[in-house]
C-alpha positions in Angstrom: -19.6 -7.1 -10.9 -17.5 -4.5 -11.5 -14.2 -5.4 -11.3 -11.4 -3.4 -9.0 -8.3 -2.8 -9.3 -6.2 -1.5 -6.0 -2.6 0.6 -6.3 -1.2 0.9 -3.0 0.3 4.3 -2.5 4.3 5.1 -3.3 6.0 8.9 -2.6 4.6 11.7 -4.8 6.1 14.9 -4.4 4.0 17.9 -4.0 1.5 16.5 -6.4 3.6 15.0 -8.8 3.8 11.3 -8.6 6.7 9.5 -8.8 8.6 7.2 -10.8 7.2 4.5 -8.0 3.9 5.6 -8.3 3.6 6.2 -11.6 4.7 2.5 -12.5 1.9 1.6 -10.5 -0.6 3.4 -12.0 0.5 2.4 -15.7 0.5 -0.9 -14.4 -3.5 -0.5 -13.3 -4.6 1.2 -16.7 -2.8 -1.5 -18.7 -4.9 -4.2 -16.9 -7.9 -2.4 -17.4 -6.9 -2.0 -21.2 -7.2 -5.8 -20.9 -10.8 -5.8 -19.7 -12.5 -3.2 -22.2 -15.6 -4.5 -22.1 -16.0 -4.1 -18.2 -16.6 -1.7 -15.5 -13.2 -1.0 -13.7 -13.2 1.1 -10.6 -9.7 1.8 -9.4 -8.8 2.4 -6.3 -6.0 4.7 -5.0 -4.2 3.9 -1.4 -2.3 6.5 0.5 -2.0 9.0 3.2 0.6 12.1 3.5 3.8 12.7 5.4 4.1 15.4 7.7 4.2 18.8 6.0 3.0 17.1 2.2 0.4 19.2 1.1 -0.7 16.3 -0.9 -2.0 12.4 -0.3 -1.0 9.9 -2.3 -4.4 8.6 -3.1 -5.0 12.5 -4.5 -1.9 12.2 -6.2 -3.0 9.1 -7.9 -6.2 9.9 -8.7 -5.2 13.2 -10.6 -2.8 11.0 -12.4 -5.4 8.2 -13.8 -7.9 11.2 -14.7 -5.3 13.1 -16.1 -4.9 10.1 -18.4 -8.7 10.0 -19.6 -10.2 7.8 -16.4 -13.5 8.7 -15.3 -13.0 10.6 -12.5 -15.7 8.7 -11.2 -14.8 5.5 -11.5 -11.8 6.6 -9.2 -11.7 6.2 -5.5 -9.6 8.0 -3.3 -8.5 6.4 0.1 -6.1 9.0 1.8 -5.7 6.6 5.0 -2.6 4.4 5.8 1.3 4.6 5.6 2.0 0.8 5.2 0.3 -1.7 3.4 -1.4 -2.9 6.3 -2.9 0.1 7.7 -3.8 1.2 3.7 -5.5 -1.9 3.2 -7.2 -1.9 6.1 -9.0 1.8 5.3 -9.9 0.3 1.7 -11.2 -2.7 2.6 -13.0 -1.0 5.6 -14.7 1.6 3.3 -15.3 -0.4 0.5 -16.7 -3.9 1.8 -17.7 -5.1 -1.7 -13.8 -5.9 -2.9 -14.0 -8.9 -0.9 -16.5 -10.4 -3.5 -15.2 -8.0 -6.3 -13.0 -9.7 -9.3 -10.1 -7.6 -8.1 -6.4 -6.6 -8.4 -4.0 -5.2 -6.6 -0.6 -3.1 -7.9 2.7 -3.1 -6.2 6.0 -3.4 -6.7 7.5 -6.6 -7.7 9.3 -7.1 -4.6 6.7 -6.6 -2.4 3.8 -8.7 -4.4 4.6 -11.8 -1.8 4.2 -9.5 1.1 1.3 -7.5 -0.1 -0.8 -11.0 -0.8 0.0 -12.6 2.5 -1.2 -9.6 4.0 -4.3 -9.5 1.7 -5.4 -12.9 2.8 -4.6 -12.2 6.5 -7.2 -9.3 6.5 -9.7 -12.2 4.3 -9.2 -10.6 0.9 -7.8 -12.6 -2.2 -7.5 -10.1 -4.9 -4.9 -11.1 -8.1 -1.4 -9.7 -6.8 1.2 -7.8 -10.0 3.9 -6.1 -9.8 4.6 -2.7 -11.9 6.3 -4.1 -14.6 7.8 -0.9 -15.3 9.1 -0.2 -11.9 12.1 2.2 -11.8 14.3 -0.6 -10.0 15.9 -3.8 -10.6 18.4 -6.3 -10.3 21.3 -5.8 -9.6 20.7 -1.5 -8.6 21.6 -0.9 -5.4 17.7 0.1 -4.5 16.7 -3.2 -5.7 19.1 -4.2 -2.8 17.5 -1.9 -0.9 14.0 -2.8 -1.5 14.7 -7.2 -1.1 15.9 -6.4 2.5 12.9 -4.2 3.4 10.7 -7.0 2.0 12.4 -9.9 3.9 12.4 -7.7 7.1 8.7 -7.0 6.3 7.4 -10.7 5.2 9.3 -11.6 8.5 6.8 -9.3 10.5 3.5 -10.4 8.5 4.5 -14.2 9.1 4.5 -13.5 12.6 2.2 -11.4 13.0 0.2 -13.8 12.0 1.0 -16.2 14.5 1.7 -14.5 17.3 -0.5 -11.5 16.9 -0.1 -7.8 16.0 1.1 -7.1 19.4 4.3 -9.1 19.0 4.4 -8.5 15.0 4.9 -4.3 16.0 7.8 -5.3 18.5 9.5 -7.3 15.9 8.7 -4.2 13.4 10.3 -1.8 15.8 13.7 -3.7 16.0 13.4 -3.9 12.4 13.1 -0.6 11.7 15.7 0.1 14.1 18.3 -1.7 11.9 16.5 -0.2 8.9 17.0 3.3 9.8 20.6 2.8 10.2 21.3 1.5 7.0 18.4 3.9 4.9 17.9 7.3 7.1 15.7 8.5 4.9 12.6 5.9 6.5 13.2 7.4 9.9 10.0 9.7 9.0 8.0 6.9 7.6 8.5 4.6 10.3 8.2 7.0 12.9 4.3 8.2 11.4 3.8 4.2 11.5 4.3 3.7 15.4 2.4 6.8 16.1 -0.7 5.6 14.1 0.0 1.9 15.3 -0.3 3.4 19.6 -3.3 5.7 18.0 -4.8 2.3 17.2 -4.2 0.1 20.1 -5.1 3.1 22.3 -8.6 3.2 20.6 -8.7 -0.7 20.9 -8.1 -0.2 24.7 -11.0 2.3 24.8 -13.7 0.3 22.8 -12.4 -2.6 25.6 -13.4 -0.3 28.3 -16.9 0.6 26.8 
């Protein structure tokens, strides 16, 4: 069975991969290089923010193709603005990932939470943090990322224990705190809340039918 390398999305700037996204993609390429005899397929994830012309998934695919990856082996899934939404989308569209030898690529600080969310969805990939991630201890960005991941891990654990509705309420409270500390995340938080609301409405409609 072909190997799968799934890359979580990160910021892009009008078609150009951010340093964080580029580090994840470079890690994916390095891992693929360790398996020269395998047919490796890449799965790039992530939607866009309001006003963006490009999705994170599209930009990531272009990055890989420009580095000599066969375009037919790069699958862009431009859905999801957070880890859960992105993983739900790729696993729904490519259910073979549940059985394929797989890697999930993200940032070093994010690996624990990404692994937990993947397992909650029934998927058990090897989770790798990008070794060239542009922020590290003791940079300011590292501390901000640590706080974000700590909050996200709490939400993921409580969602597994108490259910999605309770998890979303707790996440909303933590978002309010993070918005005070890191205002640039307000837009993404709002979009995730909107997507969660639409998902809940759809589930309600399905129950009625």
